[in-house]
N, C-alpha and C positions, 0 to 999 in steps of 0.2 A: 618342234620347230624345227624345219629344214634348213635356217639357218645359211643357205647360199642365195646368191640373187646375178641378176644380170641387168647391166643398163646400156640402151642405145644414144650413140651420139649421132645427133644431126643437124647438119649445117655450123650454125654458129653456137647453136644454143644444146641445150641437156633433158632429152626425153627420158623421162625417167618410167622406164618399164620393166620392174624388177620381178622376178618369177620366185617370190618364198622369201624370208627374212634375208638381213644382212647375215655375212657370217662371222661370227664372233670367235675368237678364240676357246679351243676346245680343252679347259680346262675348269678345276670346281668354280663354282658360282663366284668371278671376283669381288662379289660385293660382301660375302658370308665367311672371310677369313676360313674358306676350305671347309668351312662347315656347311654342308647343303641343308641343314635341318635349322641355321640361322639366316633370316633374310633381313638385310639393312631395313633403314628406314630412309636410309640417304646414303650415295654414295657418287665419288667422282674417281673415275680411271682414264688415264691418260698416258697414252703409249707413242712414242717415238717411230715415226714411220716415213718411208722412203714415197715417192710418187707410184714406183711398182708397189709397192707392199699395199698400196690403199686400190690399186686393181686389183691385186690377186684377192684382196680381203672383200670387194663387191663383187667377185664372180665367182662362178664355181669353183669349187675345189677338187681336186682329181688325185683320187688314189694312185698308188703304182700301177695295178691292170688296167687302170681307165687313161693314166699318162701314155704306158705302153701302146695301148688303142690308140690313142689320139696322135701320137708320132708315126702311127703306120696311116691314119687316115691324112694327115696333112702332108707325108714324105711324098703318097701316091695320090694325092687329092682324091681318094674315093676307098671305101674298102665294102667289099658283101660279106655279112655276117648271117648265120641261121643261128635263131634261138627263141623261146617261147616269150621273152621279155627285152626289150631294147637292152644292150649291153651298154649305152651312153645315153643319157636322156638327151635329146636336141632340143636345138632354138635354146641353149643355155649358153653363154659368154664363157668363156675362161681364157686363162693365161697360158702362154706354152711358147717359151722361148723369148720374152718379151713381145711377144705378139697375141693379140686379142684376137681369139676365134668364136666361130660358131658354126656347128652341125648341123645339116638335114639330115632328115632319118626317112626313107622311102620304103614301103613293102611291098617289094616285085613279086613275091611269092607267099603260099598260105596254104598249111597243109592239115587235117586234122590229127591228132597227137593224144596220148595218153602218159601223164605224168604218176609215175608208182614213187610212194615215201616207202625206202626200204630200210632194216634194219642190218646191219652183216656183222654178227657176233664169231668174234677167235673161238674153237672151242679144242681142246687137245686130244680126246678120244671121245668117239660118237659110232654109236650103230646105226645111225642114220645112214642112205642110201648117198651114194657121195660120186661127185663127175669131177674129172680133169680139166681142170682150165683150158689148158690145150683142145680138149673135145667140146667146147662151147661153139656154137655157131658164131658168127662175126658180130653180129649185132648187139650177143651179148659182151661179145670182149669189148666192142666200140664202146658201149655202156660204162664198163669198168675201168677201161683203159683212158676214160675221160677223168677218171678223181685219182689216176694211177694205182691201182689196182691190178696192172697186168703182173706185176713183180712187188707184192706189198711185201712189208717188213709187219710189226705186230700192229695190229690196227682194231678198232672196236666204234663202231659210228653208227648211228639212229636218225632215222628222218632224212636220207639222202635222197634226193629227185631222181630219177633215173628215166626218162623221155623217151618214149617212142614212137615213132610214127603208126597210125591204126595199122596201117598194112604190112608195118614191121613185128607186132606181136605174134601174128600167127607162125612168125620163123624164132621166135624166142622160145628156150627152155628154162627163164630164170623167170618170166610173166607171163599171163595174170597171175599165175600162181609154178612156184619152181618145179621142175619134174624130180629134180634132186634137191633135197633141202642141205646140202653141206657141198660148196666147192672146197677143191684140193690143186694148190699150185705147187710147181715143179718144187720149190724150196720147202714142201712139205707142211708150209700152213694149210690150218684149214680154219674156212668162214662159212658158218650159219647163215643162208639168204633169207630172208624172212619179209613178204609183201605185208606193211602195216596198213596204207589207203593209196586208194588212185582217185584219179580225178581227170577229166576231159579236158583238153587246151588245144593251144594251134602252135604248131613250128612255124615260123613265118622268116622269112629269108627279106634281112635289111641291106639297101645300098644307103654308105654313110657317104657326105661329101663335104668336105670343108669350104667355110668361108672366113674370108679376113674381114672381120669387124672393124680395127685399128691397128697399124702398121707397129704403133708402140704402145706398149702396157703402159709403159711410163709417161708418155704423154697424156695418154687416156687418164691416169689416176690425177695427174696435175693440171686435167682439166674440170674434173668433179671436184677437186680440192679449191681450188680458185673460185668455183662459182659459189663456195658456201663458206670459205674460212673466212676466219677472224682472227682477231690477235688481242692476248690479253700482255699488259704490260704496266709498268709503273703502279704496280699491286702494292697494297700494304703489307705491311710485314707478316701477319696474321695470316691473313689471304696468302702469300708467298707461302708460308710453312704448308698450307692445305694444297698449294697445288704442287710443292716437293712431293709431299707423301703422294700425291695419287699418280705421278712419275714414277718413283722412286720403289714404292713399294709393292711387292707381288701382286696385292690383292688391292692396289690403289688404296683413296680414303674412304671410309665408311664410318658410318654412326647405325650402331645396332639399337636395336628395338628397346632397352634400357636404358638407353641415355637418350639428352635433349640435342636437338639439334644448334649448333651455336649460333650465336647471332652473326659470327663471321664468317659460315658456310652460307647462310642467306642474303647475305651485303656480295660474296662471290657468285652465287647463282643469280643475280639478277644481271650480271654480265651476261649469261647465256640467254635470260627473257629478252633481250634486245636483240638476239641473232636467228637467225635462221638453222634450225638444227635440218641436218640431212634424214628426208622422210618420203621413202620410197612411195611410190604411186599404191594407195590403197593399203596403208598400212601404217600403225600408229595411230598419233592422236596430234591432230592442231591444238587441243588446251590443254594438255600436259606439257611441261617443260622438259622432262624427262626424255632421252634419246641420244641418236651420235649426233656429234658436230664434228668439224673439222679446225681445232685451234692452234693459231704458231703462238709460241711463247720461248721466249729467248733464244729467237731466230732459230727454231725446232719446228717442225709439224709434228703433229699430234690428233692420231686418231682418238678421240675421247667420248667417253660414254656417262653421260650425266643420268643419275637417277635420283627423284624423290618422289617420296609416296604422294597418288595425286591430291589427297582432301589436301597436302603442306603445299604444292607446287602456287598454288594462287598466292599462299601467302607470300613465297618468298617473291613474287613479282609486285607485292604492294608496297 
């Protein structure tokens, strides 16, 4: 599951145009007590969130390289890069500095290229022919430098992709077969260069442009929340205990397969059956109560995940 999503806000309404699934926390299954082999038959997890956190959870999550890339595009308005794949998925909304952005990517040039999967093994002594790193042609040095192998420490790697334009292959001493099987660096480290496979590809030049979708991620998250949120209040004490565990326990409140679903839980679930869950377009099911809800409880907004096995959800509604 991709666990990533984007939402468009149009006028006063919300257009749910999500690419993929909602982004849940990257932790062990919160409904299995950390044991991925145990799937509960029912669970409730309630996570206190701010409106900004809602926006982050509902949009594309950036890793550090993507965040650095995004900063460069946003600062300059555009950025042109080369690669066999898009370095950043376009048309995916994301939060950066409390603003909601979306990138577009245009291919402005494309050239045929070859991907060589290589293994580089450090060797101590060898009778094989060697070549000094400094004697390699620029096209090979560039390929090695992209991995920081212009002056490596101890290393051993397998399956690394080396991309050459088709018209660069003839200039290489490493591909399609190495003229010298072992490279020697100035430090004395020796590495055996082995071609594992090769395949055709295209080297594209992409121009990325930044577009502001919403000036405030917090306001955006608030719009989503207010559209779907409901309030839990004045609950019986037994139901309050379930909600308290759903909030405070790392894995929420859960019922395992060898346990019976308490009547108290079924009664609590009935509150959800009368409310609208947050259902991205073309995902989830309208016939099951399981899903994502926004719930206000005790003055705090909660990102709430409810799970009830499908064959039991109808009982909870009756």
